[in-house]
C-alpha positions as CSV (number, residue, x, y, z in Angstrom):
1,X,-20.3,-92.8,22.5
2,X,-24.2,-92.9,21.4
3,X,-26.2,-90.4,20.2
4,X,-29.9,-91.5,19.7
5,X,-31.7,-88.9,17.7
6,X,-34.4,-88.5,15.2
7,X,-33.5,-85.8,13.6
8,X,-30.9,-86.6,12.1
9,X,-29.6,-83.1,10.8
10,X,-28.9,-82.3,15.0
11,X,-27.8,-86.2,14.7
12,X,-24.9,-85.8,12.5
13,X,-23.7,-82.5,12.9
14,X,-23.6,-83.8,16.9
15,X,-21.7,-86.5,16.1
16,X,-19.4,-84.6,13.8
17,X,-18.6,-82.4,16.2
18,X,-17.8,-85.1,18.8
19,X,-15.1,-86.8,16.4
20,X,-13.3,-83.8,15.9
21,X,-13.4,-83.6,20.0
22,X,-11.6,-87.1,19.8
23,X,-14.9,-89.2,20.8
24,X,-15.6,-92.3,18.9
25,X,-19.2,-91.6,18.2
26,X,-22.4,-94.0,17.2
27,X,-25.3,-92.8,15.6
28,X,-28.6,-94.0,15.3
29,X,-32.2,-91.9,14.4
30,X,-34.4,-94.3,15.0
31,X,-35.7,-95.1,19.3
32,X,-36.1,-98.8,18.8
33,X,-32.3,-99.3,16.5
34,X,-31.2,-96.8,19.9
35,X,-32.4,-98.6,22.6
36,X,-31.2,-102.4,21.1
37,X,-27.8,-100.6,20.9
38,X,-27.2,-99.6,24.2
39,X,-28.0,-102.6,26.0
40,X,-25.7,-103.9,23.7
41,X,-22.8,-102.3,23.1
42,X,-20.2,-101.3,25.8
43,X,-20.7,-97.2,25.7
44,X,-19.1,-94.3,27.9
45,X,-22.2,-92.3,28.1
46,X,-25.3,-92.6,25.4
47,X,-27.1,-88.8,24.3
48,X,-31.0,-89.5,24.0
49,X,-33.5,-87.3,22.8
50,X,-36.7,-87.9,25.5
51,X,-39.1,-87.2,22.2
52,X,-38.3,-90.5,19.9
53,X,-40.5,-91.9,17.8
54,X,-41.8,-95.0,18.5
55,X,-39.9,-96.1,20.9
56,X,-39.4,-92.8,23.4
57,X,-35.9,-91.9,25.0
58,X,-38.1,-92.3,28.9
59,X,-37.8,-96.6,27.4
60,X,-35.0,-96.2,26.0
61,X,-33.4,-94.6,29.5
62,X,-35.5,-96.8,32.0
63,X,-34.6,-99.9,30.4
64,X,-31.3,-99.2,31.1
65,X,-30.8,-98.3,34.1
66,X,-33.1,-101.5,34.2
67,X,-30.2,-103.8,32.8
68,X,-27.4,-101.8,35.0
69,X,-26.0,-101.2,31.6
70,X,-23.0,-98.9,33.0
71,X,-23.3,-96.0,30.5
72,X,-23.9,-92.6,31.7
73,X,-27.1,-91.1,30.1
74,X,-27.4,-87.5,29.0
75,X,-31.6,-86.6,27.8
76,X,-32.0,-83.8,25.6
77,X,-35.5,-82.1,25.2
78,X,-37.0,-79.3,23.2
79,X,-38.6,-78.6,26.9
80,X,-37.0,-76.6,29.2
81,X,-39.8,-76.9,32.4
82,X,-38.7,-78.0,35.7
83,X,-40.9,-80.7,35.6
84,X,-39.6,-82.1,32.4
85,X,-36.2,-81.7,33.9
86,X,-36.6,-83.1,37.1
87,X,-39.1,-86.6,35.3
88,X,-35.7,-87.1,33.1
89,X,-33.1,-87.1,36.4
90,X,-36.0,-89.7,38.5
91,X,-35.9,-91.9,34.7
92,X,-32.2,-92.3,35.6
93,X,-30.8,-90.3,33.5
94,X,-27.9,-88.5,34.9
95,X,-27.8,-85.2,33.7
96,X,-30.0,-83.3,31.0
97,X,-30.1,-80.8,28.4
98,X,-32.2,-78.1,26.9
99,X,-32.4,-78.1,23.1
100,X,-31.2,-75.7,21.9
101,X,-27.7,-76.0,23.4
102,X,-24.4,-75.1,22.6
103,X,-22.5,-77.3,21.5
104,X,-19.2,-76.0,24.0
105,X,-21.4,-77.2,26.5
106,X,-22.7,-80.2,25.5
107,X,-19.0,-81.5,24.6
108,X,-18.6,-80.6,28.3
109,X,-21.3,-82.3,29.7
110,X,-20.4,-85.5,27.4
111,X,-16.7,-84.6,29.1
112,X,-17.5,-85.3,33.0
113,X,-20.3,-88.3,32.3
114,X,-17.2,-90.0,30.6
115,X,-14.7,-89.5,33.0
116,X,-17.9,-90.8,36.2
117,X,-18.5,-93.6,33.8
118,X,-14.9,-94.7,34.2
119,X,-14.0,-93.5,37.9
120,X,-11.3,-95.3,38.7
121,X,-8.6,-93.9,35.4
122,X,-6.7,-90.3,36.8
123,X,-6.5,-86.9,34.9
124,X,-2.8,-87.5,34.9
125,X,-2.2,-91.6,34.1
126,X,1.7,-92.6,34.3
127,X,3.6,-96.1,32.1
128,X,6.9,-96.1,32.9
129,X,8.5,-92.6,31.9
130,X,5.1,-91.6,29.6
131,X,2.7,-89.3,31.3
132,X,-0.1,-89.3,29.4
133,X,-3.3,-85.6,30.2
134,X,-6.3,-87.1,29.7
135,X,-7.9,-84.0,30.5
136,X,-5.7,-82.1,27.6
137,X,-5.2,-84.5,26.1
138,X,-2.1,-84.1,26.1
139,X,1.5,-87.1,26.1
140,X,4.7,-86.9,27.3
141,X,7.9,-89.2,27.0
142,X,11.0,-88.2,29.7
143,X,9.5,-85.1,29.6
144,X,9.9,-83.8,25.6
145,X,5.7,-83.6,24.7
146,X,4.7,-85.6,22.0
147,X,2.4,-84.2,18.3
148,X,-0.2,-86.5,19.1
149,X,-3.1,-87.2,16.1
150,X,-6.4,-88.1,18.0
151,X,-6.2,-91.2,17.2
152,X,-2.7,-91.9,18.2
153,X,-3.9,-90.7,20.9
154,X,-6.6,-92.4,21.5
155,X,-4.5,-96.0,21.2
156,X,-2.2,-94.8,23.3
157,X,-4.2,-93.5,26.4
158,X,-6.5,-97.0,26.0
159,X,-2.8,-99.7,26.4
160,X,-1.8,-96.9,29.0
161,X,-5.4,-97.4,30.8
162,X,-5.4,-100.8,30.2
163,X,-1.9,-101.4,32.7
164,X,-0.2,-104.5,30.8
165,X,-3.1,-105.8,29.6
166,X,-3.3,-107.0,25.6
167,X,-6.1,-105.1,24.1
168,X,-7.0,-106.4,20.7
169,X,-7.7,-104.0,17.2
170,X,-10.7,-105.3,18.0
171,X,-10.9,-103.2,21.3
172,X,-8.9,-100.8,19.7
173,X,-10.6,-100.0,17.2
174,X,-14.1,-100.0,18.8
175,X,-13.0,-97.5,21.2
176,X,-11.1,-95.8,19.2
177,X,-12.1,-95.1,16.2
178,X,-16.7,-95.9,16.0
179,X,-18.9,-97.6,14.0
180,X,-17.8,-95.6,10.4
181,X,-14.2,-97.8,10.4
182,X,-13.7,-100.7,8.7
183,X,-12.9,-103.6,10.4
184,X,-11.3,-105.4,7.5
185,X,-8.9,-102.2,7.0
186,X,-5.1,-101.8,8.7
187,X,-6.8,-98.6,10.3
188,X,-5.5,-100.0,13.7
189,X,-1.9,-101.3,12.5
190,X,-0.6,-98.5,10.8
191,X,-1.7,-95.7,13.9
192,X,0.6,-98.2,15.6
193,X,3.2,-97.8,13.6
194,X,2.9,-94.2,13.8
195,X,2.7,-94.2,17.4
196,X,5.9,-96.0,18.0
197,X,7.9,-94.1,15.8
198,X,6.9,-90.6,17.9
199,X,7.6,-92.6,21.1
200,X,10.9,-93.4,20.6
201,X,13.3,-95.5,22.2
202,X,13.4,-97.9,24.1
203,X,9.9,-100.4,22.9
204,X,7.5,-98.8,24.7
205,X,4.3,-101.1,22.6
206,X,4.9,-104.5,22.4
207,X,3.3,-107.0,19.7
208,X,1.1,-109.4,20.8
209,X,1.2,-111.9,17.5
210,X,-2.5,-113.2,17.2
211,X,-3.8,-111.8,20.6
212,X,-3.1,-107.3,20.2
213,X,-0.5,-104.9,21.8
214,X,0.3,-103.9,25.3
215,X,2.4,-101.4,27.3
């Protein structure tokens, strides 16, 4: 996810809450930086404050739509008028939320948009004897529940979604962690090791030398 909001306190609070909901979040406090990131990175959802100084949220939204970016767009605004909402949706935003908002509603709307950004992913994923429920954030092997941390679940989900494709450590860092992660850390290797131990035998995750991991 990308959150573009010039109110740093609000932006940081939203980012913390979304990370607690197992989402990887980048934050931009500036419209220009937000536009650059939205046009370069492959986000699932971009949350944009419409009333940004400098480069306005309308401009970011319009540029993303014109460039054909796949990310879903949620527009935030202090204006609750119908005309304002219609204008935002007319620019290509997928959803609209007025401030102040209930955080639970924000998370629910972002989750719904993320599912629309990846329409080919079913709610329950299956790989051999492993099942992954993407909605409830739960997983099982041979019917036994797995006690997974948010990062372990995120790695397993991404590997199962890849359907045998090799997923690099860099992609795992980008999709499961976020900009706060250290690209030179051993976070991926440690998480894979713990996930393997919890999955048990026979081994499910294969290491492909100098390439990454796959189911």
